[in-house]
C-alpha atoms as an extended CHARMM CRD file, in Angstrom:
* protein
*
       243  EXT
         1         1  MET       CA             16.5060000000        9.4630000000       -4.3670000000  PROA      1               0.0000000000
         2         2  SER       CA             16.6800000000       13.1810000000       -5.0860000000  PROA      2               0.0000000000
         3         3  ALA       CA             19.9050000000       13.5390000000       -3.1110000000  PROA      3               0.0000000000
         4         4  LEU       CA             21.3500000000       10.4790000000       -4.8430000000  PROA      4               0.0000000000
         5         5  ALA       CA             20.4400000000       12.0000000000       -8.2100000000  PROA      5               0.0000000000
         6         6  HSD       CA             22.5480000000       15.0740000000       -7.4310000000  PROA      6               0.0000000000
         7         7  TYR       CA             25.5480000000       12.8920000000       -6.5680000000  PROA      7               0.0000000000
         8         8  LEU       CA             25.1650000000       10.9480000000       -9.8200000000  PROA      8               0.0000000000
         9         9  GLU       CA             24.8490000000       14.1470000000      -11.8230000000  PROA      9               0.0000000000
        10        10  GLU       CA             28.0980000000       15.4390000000      -10.2720000000  PROA      10              0.0000000000
        11        11  GLU       CA             29.7860000000       12.3520000000      -11.7090000000  PROA      11              0.0000000000
        12        12  GLY       CA             28.4230000000       13.1170000000      -15.1600000000  PROA      12              0.0000000000
        13        13  ILE       CA             25.5010000000       10.6620000000      -15.1190000000  PROA      13              0.0000000000
        14        14  ALA       CA             22.1850000000       12.2100000000      -16.1570000000  PROA      14              0.0000000000
        15        15  THR       CA             19.1670000000       11.2280000000      -14.0430000000  PROA      15              0.0000000000
        16        16  VAL       CA             15.3820000000       11.4090000000      -14.1130000000  PROA      16              0.0000000000
        17        17  ALA       CA             13.2810000000       10.6500000000      -11.0430000000  PROA      17              0.0000000000
        18        18  ILE       CA              9.6970000000        9.4000000000      -11.0760000000  PROA      18              0.0000000000
        19        19  SER       CA              7.7570000000       11.4050000000       -8.5000000000  PROA      19              0.0000000000
        20        20  LEU       CA              4.5970000000       10.1430000000       -6.8130000000  PROA      20              0.0000000000
        21        21  ILE       CA              4.3930000000       12.9540000000       -4.2310000000  PROA      21              0.0000000000
        22        22  ARG       CA              4.8740000000       16.3260000000       -5.9040000000  PROA      22              0.0000000000
        23        23  PRO       CA              5.2910000000       18.5080000000       -2.7620000000  PROA      23              0.0000000000
        24        24  GLN       CA              8.0680000000       16.2100000000       -1.5650000000  PROA      24              0.0000000000
        25        25  THR       CA              9.7890000000       16.4740000000       -4.9400000000  PROA      25              0.0000000000
        26        26  GLU       CA              9.4720000000       20.2500000000       -4.8800000000  PROA      26              0.0000000000
        27        27  ASN       CA             11.1890000000       20.2720000000       -1.4810000000  PROA      27              0.0000000000
        28        28  THR       CA             14.0200000000       17.8740000000       -2.3650000000  PROA      28              0.0000000000
        29        29  LYS       CA             14.6340000000       19.4260000000       -5.8150000000  PROA      29              0.0000000000
        30        30  PRO       CA             16.0920000000       16.6200000000       -7.9550000000  PROA      30              0.0000000000
        31        31  PRO       CA             17.7900000000       17.6580000000      -11.2180000000  PROA      31              0.0000000000
        32        32  ARG       CA             14.8910000000       16.2340000000      -13.2450000000  PROA      32              0.0000000000
        33        33  ALA       CA             11.6500000000       14.6000000000      -12.1490000000  PROA      33              0.0000000000
        34        34  LEU       CA              8.4610000000       13.4520000000      -13.8150000000  PROA      34              0.0000000000
        35        35  TRP       CA              5.4760000000       13.6530000000      -11.4790000000  PROA      35              0.0000000000
        36        36  VAL       CA              2.8720000000       10.9700000000      -12.1310000000  PROA      36              0.0000000000
        37        37  PRO       CA             -0.7020000000       10.9870000000      -10.7090000000  PROA      37              0.0000000000
        38        38  PHE       CA             -0.6690000000        7.3230000000       -9.7380000000  PROA      38              0.0000000000
        39        39  GLU       CA             -1.0880000000        5.5560000000       -6.4150000000  PROA      39              0.0000000000
        40        40  LEU       CA              1.9740000000        4.7390000000       -4.3310000000  PROA      40              0.0000000000
        41        41  GLY       CA              3.7190000000        1.5980000000       -5.5000000000  PROA      41              0.0000000000
        42        42  ARG       CA              2.7430000000        2.1060000000       -9.1500000000  PROA      42              0.0000000000
        43        43  PRO       CA              5.2330000000        4.6560000000      -10.5290000000  PROA      43              0.0000000000
        44        44  PHE       CA              4.6270000000        3.5390000000      -14.1140000000  PROA      44              0.0000000000
        45        45  GLY       CA              0.8560000000        3.2230000000      -13.8630000000  PROA      45              0.0000000000
        46        46  PRO       CA             -1.4430000000        0.2000000000      -13.8990000000  PROA      46              0.0000000000
        47        47  ALA       CA             -0.1790000000       -3.3570000000      -13.8260000000  PROA      47              0.0000000000
        48        48  ASN       CA             -0.5120000000       -5.4700000000      -16.9820000000  PROA      48              0.0000000000
        49        49  ASN       CA             -0.6290000000       -2.4270000000      -19.2600000000  PROA      49              0.0000000000
        50        50  PRO       CA              2.7830000000       -2.3210000000      -20.9800000000  PROA      50              0.0000000000
        51        51  ALA       CA              1.7050000000        0.2150000000      -23.6030000000  PROA      51              0.0000000000
        52        52  PHE       CA              0.7360000000        2.7720000000      -20.9670000000  PROA      52              0.0000000000
        53        53  GLN       CA              3.8470000000        2.0440000000      -18.8870000000  PROA      53              0.0000000000
        54        54  LYS       CA              6.0200000000        2.5760000000      -21.9640000000  PROA      54              0.0000000000
        55        55  ARG       CA              4.4620000000        6.0260000000      -22.4150000000  PROA      55              0.0000000000
        56        56  VAL       CA              5.4800000000        6.9290000000      -18.8580000000  PROA      56              0.0000000000
        57        57  ILE       CA              9.0440000000        5.6860000000      -19.3730000000  PROA      57              0.0000000000
        58        58  VAL       CA              9.3990000000        7.5510000000      -22.6820000000  PROA      58              0.0000000000
        59        59  ALA       CA              8.0550000000       10.7530000000      -21.1140000000  PROA      59              0.0000000000
        60        60  ALA       CA             10.6310000000       10.4360000000      -18.3370000000  PROA      60              0.0000000000
        61        61  LEU       CA             13.5220000000        9.7860000000      -20.7390000000  PROA      61              0.0000000000
        62        62  GLN       CA             12.5000000000       12.7080000000      -22.9360000000  PROA      62              0.0000000000
        63        63  MET       CA             13.2600000000       14.9870000000      -20.0090000000  PROA      63              0.0000000000
        64        64  LEU       CA             16.9440000000       14.3110000000      -20.6810000000  PROA      64              0.0000000000
        65        65  GLU       CA             16.5300000000       16.4750000000      -23.7800000000  PROA      65              0.0000000000
        66        66  HSD       CA             15.7040000000       19.5740000000      -21.7080000000  PROA      66              0.0000000000
        67        67  GLU       CA             18.5880000000       21.8980000000      -20.9150000000  PROA      67              0.0000000000
        68        68  ASP       CA             16.7540000000       24.3260000000      -18.6350000000  PROA      68              0.0000000000
        69        69  GLY       CA             17.1400000000       23.9190000000      -14.9140000000  PROA      69              0.0000000000
        70        70  PRO       CA             18.8790000000       23.4360000000      -12.5170000000  PROA      70              0.0000000000
        71        71  VAL       CA             15.6530000000       21.7610000000      -11.3280000000  PROA      71              0.0000000000
        72        72  ILE       CA             13.0750000000       20.4860000000      -13.8090000000  PROA      72              0.0000000000
        73        73  ILE       CA              9.7400000000       19.0150000000      -12.7130000000  PROA      73              0.0000000000
        74        74  ARG       CA              7.2170000000       18.0060000000      -15.3430000000  PROA      74              0.0000000000
        75        75  ASP       CA              3.7240000000       16.5410000000      -14.8780000000  PROA      75              0.0000000000
        76        76  PHE       CA              2.6270000000       13.4180000000      -16.7160000000  PROA      76              0.0000000000
        77        77  PRO       CA             -0.6120000000       14.4570000000      -18.4450000000  PROA      77              0.0000000000
        78        78  ASP       CA             -2.7970000000       11.3480000000      -18.0630000000  PROA      78              0.0000000000
        79        79  ASP       CA             -4.4010000000        9.5730000000      -15.1280000000  PROA      79              0.0000000000
        80        80  ASP       CA             -4.1130000000        5.8700000000      -14.4950000000  PROA      80              0.0000000000
        81        81  PRO       CA             -6.7430000000        4.2910000000      -16.7990000000  PROA      81              0.0000000000
        82        82  SER       CA             -7.4790000000        1.6600000000      -14.1880000000  PROA      82              0.0000000000
        83        83  VAL       CA             -8.9790000000        4.2260000000      -11.8060000000  PROA      83              0.0000000000
        84        84  GLN       CA            -12.3290000000        3.9540000000      -13.5830000000  PROA      84              0.0000000000
        85        85  PRO       CA            -14.7370000000        1.9910000000      -11.3730000000  PROA      85              0.0000000000
        86        86  ASP       CA            -16.2150000000       -1.2970000000      -12.5460000000  PROA      86              0.0000000000
        87        87  ALA       CA            -19.9530000000       -1.2930000000      -11.9360000000  PROA      87              0.0000000000
        88        88  ALA       CA            -20.0090000000       -5.0930000000      -12.1640000000  PROA      88              0.0000000000
        89        89  TRP       CA            -17.6270000000       -5.6450000000       -9.2660000000  PROA      89              0.0000000000
        90        90  ARG       CA            -19.0070000000       -6.9150000000       -5.9760000000  PROA      90              0.0000000000
        91        91  PRO       CA            -17.0440000000       -7.3330000000       -2.7160000000  PROA      91              0.0000000000
        92        92  PRO       CA            -16.2330000000      -10.9630000000       -1.8830000000  PROA      92              0.0000000000
        93        93  ILE       CA            -17.8510000000      -10.7330000000        1.5710000000  PROA      93              0.0000000000
        94        94  ALA       CA            -20.6180000000       -8.7140000000        3.1680000000  PROA      94              0.0000000000
        95        95  PRO       CA            -19.6540000000       -5.4740000000        4.9450000000  PROA      95              0.0000000000
        96        96  ALA       CA            -18.4210000000       -6.0370000000        8.4800000000  PROA      96              0.0000000000
        97        97  VAL       CA            -20.9180000000       -5.3190000000       11.2370000000  PROA      97              0.0000000000
        98        98  LEU       CA            -18.9610000000       -3.2930000000       13.7860000000  PROA      98              0.0000000000
        99        99  ARG       CA            -21.3450000000       -2.8950000000       16.7050000000  PROA      99              0.0000000000
       100       100  ASP       CA            -18.4070000000       -3.0520000000       19.0940000000  PROA      100             0.0000000000
       101       101  ARG       CA            -15.3580000000       -1.0820000000       17.9120000000  PROA      101             0.0000000000
       102       102  SER       CA            -13.1450000000       -1.9170000000       20.8670000000  PROA      102             0.0000000000
       103       103  ASN       CA             -9.7110000000       -3.2200000000       19.9240000000  PROA      103             0.0000000000
       104       104  VAL       CA            -10.4590000000       -6.6370000000       21.3990000000  PROA      104             0.0000000000
       105       105  ALA       CA            -13.6670000000       -6.9530000000       19.3880000000  PROA      105             0.0000000000
       106       106  LEU       CA            -11.9280000000       -5.8470000000       16.1820000000  PROA      106             0.0000000000
       107       107  ALA       CA             -9.2080000000       -8.4330000000       16.7670000000  PROA      107             0.0000000000
       108       108  THR       CA            -11.7940000000      -11.2210000000       16.9340000000  PROA      108             0.0000000000
       109       109  LEU       CA            -13.6340000000       -9.9660000000       13.8520000000  PROA      109             0.0000000000
       110       110  LEU       CA            -10.3740000000       -9.7520000000       11.9050000000  PROA      110             0.0000000000
       111       111  GLU       CA             -9.5150000000      -13.3860000000       12.5810000000  PROA      111             0.0000000000
       112       112  ALA       CA            -12.9980000000      -14.4910000000       11.5510000000  PROA      112             0.0000000000
       113       113  GLU       CA            -12.9120000000      -12.4250000000        8.3690000000  PROA      113             0.0000000000
       114       114  ILE       CA             -9.7160000000      -14.1130000000        7.1770000000  PROA      114             0.0000000000
       115       115  THR       CA            -11.5370000000      -17.4470000000        7.1190000000  PROA      115             0.0000000000
       116       116  GLN       CA            -14.3680000000      -15.9610000000        5.0420000000  PROA      116             0.0000000000
       117       117  LEU       CA            -11.9310000000      -14.6600000000        2.4190000000  PROA      117             0.0000000000
       118       118  GLN       CA             -9.6840000000      -17.7000000000        2.1470000000  PROA      118             0.0000000000
       119       119  GLY       CA            -11.6820000000      -19.3320000000       -0.6560000000  PROA      119             0.0000000000
       120       120  ALA       CA            -11.6380000000      -16.2230000000       -2.8500000000  PROA      120             0.0000000000
       121       121  PHE       CA             -7.9210000000      -15.7650000000       -2.2650000000  PROA      121             0.0000000000
       122       122  ASP       CA             -7.1770000000      -19.4050000000       -3.1180000000  PROA      122             0.0000000000
       123       123  ARG       CA             -9.1650000000      -19.2210000000       -6.3570000000  PROA      123             0.0000000000
       124       124  ARG       CA             -7.3990000000      -16.0450000000       -7.4050000000  PROA      124             0.0000000000
       125       125  LEU       CA             -4.0080000000      -17.5700000000       -6.6040000000  PROA      125             0.0000000000
       126       126  ALA       CA             -4.8130000000      -20.7230000000       -8.5930000000  PROA      126             0.0000000000
       127       127  ARG       CA             -5.8390000000      -18.6410000000      -11.5910000000  PROA      127             0.0000000000
       128       128  ARG       CA             -2.9580000000      -16.1520000000      -11.5030000000  PROA      128             0.0000000000
       129       129  GLY       CA             -0.2620000000      -18.4640000000      -10.2000000000  PROA      129             0.0000000000
       130       130  ARG       CA              1.3760000000      -15.7210000000       -8.1150000000  PROA      130             0.0000000000
       131       131  THR       CA              0.7870000000      -13.5640000000       -5.0600000000  PROA      131             0.0000000000
       132       132  THR       CA              2.3520000000      -10.6170000000       -3.2690000000  PROA      132             0.0000000000
       133       133  VAL       CA              1.4200000000      -12.0960000000        0.1020000000  PROA      133             0.0000000000
       134       134  GLY       CA              4.4160000000      -13.6010000000        1.8590000000  PROA      134             0.0000000000
       135       135  LEU       CA              6.5610000000      -10.9680000000        3.5590000000  PROA      135             0.0000000000
       136       136  CYS       CA              6.0960000000      -12.8010000000        6.8410000000  PROA      136             0.0000000000
       137       137  ALA       CA              6.5600000000      -16.2540000000        5.2560000000  PROA      137             0.0000000000
       138       138  LEU       CA              3.7300000000      -17.5060000000        7.4670000000  PROA      138             0.0000000000
       139       139  PRO       CA              0.1750000000      -18.7920000000        6.9020000000  PROA      139             0.0000000000
       140       140  ILE       CA             -2.2280000000      -15.8900000000        6.6990000000  PROA      140             0.0000000000
       141       141  VAL       CA             -4.1510000000      -17.1230000000        9.7590000000  PROA      141             0.0000000000
       142       142  ASP       CA             -0.9490000000      -16.7920000000       11.8020000000  PROA      142             0.0000000000
       143       143  VAL       CA             -0.3630000000      -13.3400000000       10.3500000000  PROA      143             0.0000000000
       144       144  ALA       CA             -3.8820000000      -12.2780000000       11.3270000000  PROA      144             0.0000000000
       145       145  ARG       CA             -3.4550000000      -13.7140000000       14.8110000000  PROA      145             0.0000000000
       146       146  TYR       CA             -0.2160000000      -11.7590000000       15.2490000000  PROA      146             0.0000000000
       147       147  VAL       CA             -1.9010000000       -8.4810000000       14.2990000000  PROA      147             0.0000000000
       148       148  ALA       CA             -4.8920000000       -9.3820000000       16.4840000000  PROA      148             0.0000000000
       149       149  ASP       CA             -2.6200000000       -9.9750000000       19.4710000000  PROA      149             0.0000000000
       150       150  TRP       CA             -1.1460000000       -6.5030000000       19.0480000000  PROA      150             0.0000000000
       151       151  LEU       CA             -4.6890000000       -5.1330000000       19.0570000000  PROA      151             0.0000000000
       152       152  ARG       CA             -5.3930000000       -7.0560000000       22.2440000000  PROA      152             0.0000000000
       153       153  GLY       CA             -2.4830000000       -5.2290000000       23.8590000000  PROA      153             0.0000000000
       154       154  LEU       CA             -0.2750000000       -8.2920000000       24.1960000000  PROA      154             0.0000000000
       155       155  SER       CA              2.7640000000       -6.7640000000       22.3900000000  PROA      155             0.0000000000
       156       156  PRO       CA              3.7990000000      -10.1910000000       21.0620000000  PROA      156             0.0000000000
       157       157  PRO       CA              7.4210000000      -10.9310000000       20.1920000000  PROA      157             0.0000000000
       158       158  SER       CA              8.4280000000      -11.3120000000       16.5630000000  PROA      158             0.0000000000
       159       159  LEU       CA              7.4950000000      -14.6060000000       14.9360000000  PROA      159             0.0000000000
       160       160  ARG       CA             10.7700000000      -14.6290000000       12.9900000000  PROA      160             0.0000000000
       161       161  GLU       CA             14.2180000000      -14.3310000000       14.4820000000  PROA      161             0.0000000000
       162       162  ALA       CA             15.5100000000      -12.0580000000       11.7150000000  PROA      162             0.0000000000
       163       163  PHE       CA             12.8370000000       -9.3720000000       12.3060000000  PROA      163             0.0000000000
       164       164  SER       CA             12.2700000000       -7.0560000000       15.2290000000  PROA      164             0.0000000000
       165       165  ALA       CA              8.7220000000       -7.0600000000       16.5910000000  PROA      165             0.0000000000
       166       166  PRO       CA              7.8780000000       -3.6370000000       15.0350000000  PROA      166             0.0000000000
       167       167  LEU       CA              9.1930000000       -4.7390000000       11.6420000000  PROA      167             0.0000000000
       168       168  MET       CA              7.2950000000       -8.0210000000       11.9360000000  PROA      168             0.0000000000
       169       169  LEU       CA              4.1350000000       -6.0390000000       12.6240000000  PROA      169             0.0000000000
       170       170  ARG       CA              4.7150000000       -3.8670000000        9.5710000000  PROA      170             0.0000000000
       171       171  PHE       CA              5.1500000000       -6.9280000000        7.3430000000  PROA      171             0.0000000000
       172       172  ALA       CA              2.1040000000       -8.5720000000        8.8980000000  PROA      172             0.0000000000
       173       173  VAL       CA             -0.0730000000       -5.5360000000        8.1380000000  PROA      173             0.0000000000
       174       174  ASP       CA              1.2810000000       -5.4400000000        4.5670000000  PROA      174             0.0000000000
       175       175  ASP       CA              0.5040000000       -9.1360000000        4.1100000000  PROA      175             0.0000000000
       176       176  LEU       CA             -3.0260000000       -8.6240000000        5.4100000000  PROA      176             0.0000000000
       177       177  LYS       CA             -3.7070000000       -5.7620000000        3.0100000000  PROA      177             0.0000000000
       178       178  ALA       CA             -2.3360000000       -7.7470000000        0.0690000000  PROA      178             0.0000000000
       179       179  PHE       CA             -4.4100000000      -10.8000000000        1.0490000000  PROA      179             0.0000000000
       180       180  TYR       CA             -7.6340000000       -8.7810000000        1.1240000000  PROA      180             0.0000000000
       181       181  LEU       CA             -7.0320000000       -6.9240000000       -2.1260000000  PROA      181             0.0000000000
       182       182  GLU       CA             -6.0920000000      -10.0930000000       -3.9800000000  PROA      182             0.0000000000
       183       183  ALA       CA             -9.1220000000      -11.9350000000       -2.6290000000  PROA      183             0.0000000000
       184       184  ALA       CA            -11.2690000000       -9.0170000000       -3.7970000000  PROA      184             0.0000000000
       185       185  THR       CA            -10.0670000000       -9.4580000000       -7.3940000000  PROA      185             0.0000000000
       186       186  ASP       CA            -11.0200000000      -13.1250000000       -7.6060000000  PROA      186             0.0000000000
       187       187  GLY       CA            -13.7340000000      -12.6610000000      -10.2320000000  PROA      187             0.0000000000
       188       188  ALA       CA            -13.7980000000      -11.4970000000      -13.8400000000  PROA      188             0.0000000000
       189       189  SER       CA            -14.5430000000       -7.8460000000      -13.0450000000  PROA      189             0.0000000000
       190       190  HSD       CA            -11.8110000000       -5.2400000000      -12.6640000000  PROA      190             0.0000000000
       191       191  PRO       CA            -12.4350000000       -2.9150000000       -9.7100000000  PROA      191             0.0000000000
       192       192  SER       CA            -10.4940000000        0.3350000000       -9.6160000000  PROA      192             0.0000000000
       193       193  SER       CA             -7.9180000000        0.9740000000       -6.9250000000  PROA      193             0.0000000000
       194       194  GLU       CA            -10.3080000000        3.4970000000       -5.3590000000  PROA      194             0.0000000000
       195       195  GLN       CA            -13.1040000000        0.9190000000       -5.2620000000  PROA      195             0.0000000000
       196       196  LEU       CA            -10.8040000000       -1.5510000000       -3.5380000000  PROA      196             0.0000000000
       197       197  GLY       CA             -9.5310000000        1.0650000000       -1.1200000000  PROA      197             0.0000000000
       198       198  ASP       CA            -13.0290000000        2.2260000000       -0.2110000000  PROA      198             0.0000000000
       199       199  TRP       CA            -14.0870000000       -1.3550000000        0.4070000000  PROA      199             0.0000000000
       200       200  PHE       CA            -11.0490000000       -2.2980000000        2.4870000000  PROA      200             0.0000000000
       201       201  TRP       CA            -10.8920000000        0.7800000000        4.6920000000  PROA      201             0.0000000000
       202       202  ASN       CA            -14.6350000000        1.4180000000        5.0280000000  PROA      202             0.0000000000
       203       203  GLU       CA            -16.3020000000       -2.0030000000        4.9660000000  PROA      203             0.0000000000
       204       204  THR       CA            -13.9380000000       -4.6240000000        6.3950000000  PROA      204             0.0000000000
       205       205  ALA       CA            -13.0020000000       -5.5100000000        9.9470000000  PROA      205             0.0000000000
       206       206  ALA       CA             -9.3730000000       -5.5840000000        8.8070000000  PROA      206             0.0000000000
       207       207  GLY       CA             -9.4850000000       -1.9580000000        7.6950000000  PROA      207             0.0000000000
       208       208  ALA       CA            -11.0390000000       -0.8810000000       10.9790000000  PROA      208             0.0000000000
       209       209  ALA       CA             -8.5620000000       -3.0350000000       12.9060000000  PROA      209             0.0000000000
       210       210  ILE       CA             -5.5090000000       -1.5230000000       11.2000000000  PROA      210             0.0000000000
       211       211  LEU       CA             -6.8050000000        2.0000000000       11.7650000000  PROA      211             0.0000000000
       212       212  ALA       CA             -7.3260000000        1.1730000000       15.4560000000  PROA      212             0.0000000000
       213       213  LEU       CA             -3.8930000000       -0.4560000000       15.6610000000  PROA      213             0.0000000000
       214       214  ARG       CA             -2.2740000000        2.6650000000       14.2330000000  PROA      214             0.0000000000
       215       215  GLU       CA             -3.8790000000        4.7980000000       16.9220000000  PROA      215             0.0000000000
       216       216  ALA       CA             -2.8630000000        2.3290000000       19.6270000000  PROA      216             0.0000000000
       217       217  CYS       CA              0.7870000000        2.2790000000       18.5200000000  PROA      217             0.0000000000
       218       218  LEU       CA              1.3600000000        6.0040000000       17.9960000000  PROA      218             0.0000000000
       219       219  PRO       CA              1.7600000000        6.8350000000       21.7330000000  PROA      219             0.0000000000
       220       220  ASN       CA              4.1940000000        3.9350000000       22.2400000000  PROA      220             0.0000000000
       221       221  GLU       CA              7.6500000000        4.7480000000       23.6130000000  PROA      221             0.0000000000
       222       222  ASP       CA              9.3330000000        2.5800000000       20.9710000000  PROA      222             0.0000000000
       223       223  GLU       CA             10.3560000000        5.0460000000       18.2630000000  PROA      223             0.0000000000
       224       224  ARG       CA             10.5200000000        2.2920000000       15.6430000000  PROA      224             0.0000000000
       225       225  LEU       CA              6.9410000000        1.2680000000       16.3490000000  PROA      225             0.0000000000
       226       226  LYS       CA              5.7470000000        4.8820000000       16.2690000000  PROA      226             0.0000000000
       227       227  LEU       CA              7.5020000000        5.4050000000       12.9250000000  PROA      227             0.0000000000
       228       228  ILE       CA              5.8980000000        2.3140000000       11.4010000000  PROA      228             0.0000000000
       229       229  ALA       CA              2.4490000000        3.1490000000       12.7890000000  PROA      229             0.0000000000
       230       230  GLY       CA              2.6020000000        6.7250000000       11.5920000000  PROA      230             0.0000000000
       231       231  ASN       CA              4.0190000000        6.1500000000        8.1230000000  PROA      231             0.0000000000
       232       232  PHE       CA              3.4110000000        2.6180000000        6.8750000000  PROA      232             0.0000000000
       233       233  MET       CA              0.2050000000        1.1200000000        8.2250000000  PROA      233             0.0000000000
       234       234  VAL       CA             -2.4050000000        3.4300000000        6.7040000000  PROA      234             0.0000000000
       235       235  PRO       CA             -2.1450000000        5.5480000000        3.5190000000  PROA      235             0.0000000000
       236       236  ALA       CA             -2.2520000000        9.2400000000        4.3460000000  PROA      236             0.0000000000
       237       237  VAL       CA             -5.4970000000        9.7240000000        2.4050000000  PROA      237             0.0000000000
       238       238  ARG       CA             -7.1690000000        7.0710000000        4.5890000000  PROA      238             0.0000000000
       239       239  VAL       CA             -6.1900000000        8.5510000000        7.9480000000  PROA      239             0.0000000000
       240       240  PRO       CA             -9.3410000000       10.0230000000        9.5350000000  PROA      240             0.0000000000
       241       241  GLY       CA             -9.1700000000       13.8050000000        9.5870000000  PROA      241             0.0000000000
       242       242  ALA       CA             -6.1270000000       13.9560000000        7.3100000000  PROA      242             0.0000000000
       243       243  GLY       CA             -8.0640000000       15.6460000000        4.5320000000  PROA      243             0.0000000000
């Protein structure tokens, strides 16, 4: 996006980028960028908070008034208000008991966990009327089985003709994460993104399974699979030893 911004500016079109990763923005040097301290995927802040999102948009547009440069990076001053934990929130299922952390064992636990969460997910879907699960366009039990088969070392072919197997795996992992996080917000409480992340990556079989799958795929000779495993399965802050 930073490179594209320079091309647009050369044609006389002013641009402002929203930056979620400040070091990357500092390296790519867009003409103007507003860095925001929000989680990836939420460049304007929390969902269902139009007043806060408007503040972010206005702050970005106000950068068009600055004439210094050639590179301008400003920091948005406020954190996402939804990062505050909700003491009333409780996970929808008990923490996974991971006595055996072998990939085969994690695959079995993952498939069982999906069944435990289905009720919470269905209630949340009925109440909200929408879901972000569906990249694979398959029932979630089939999605879980596909990921589990990768963990078992079966290297299954893609379940959809239009997708390569590595891309199918990426979408399957994304669908799993969305399924869990939506099931976890079934009730009236409002857990923060950090609460949800801590629960998913530290207390579920799915979190442990995806971490194990990442490690299993990284040495693979398929460069596409290595790229997906290294960059898209697990957020950088959740990779063990990354901090």
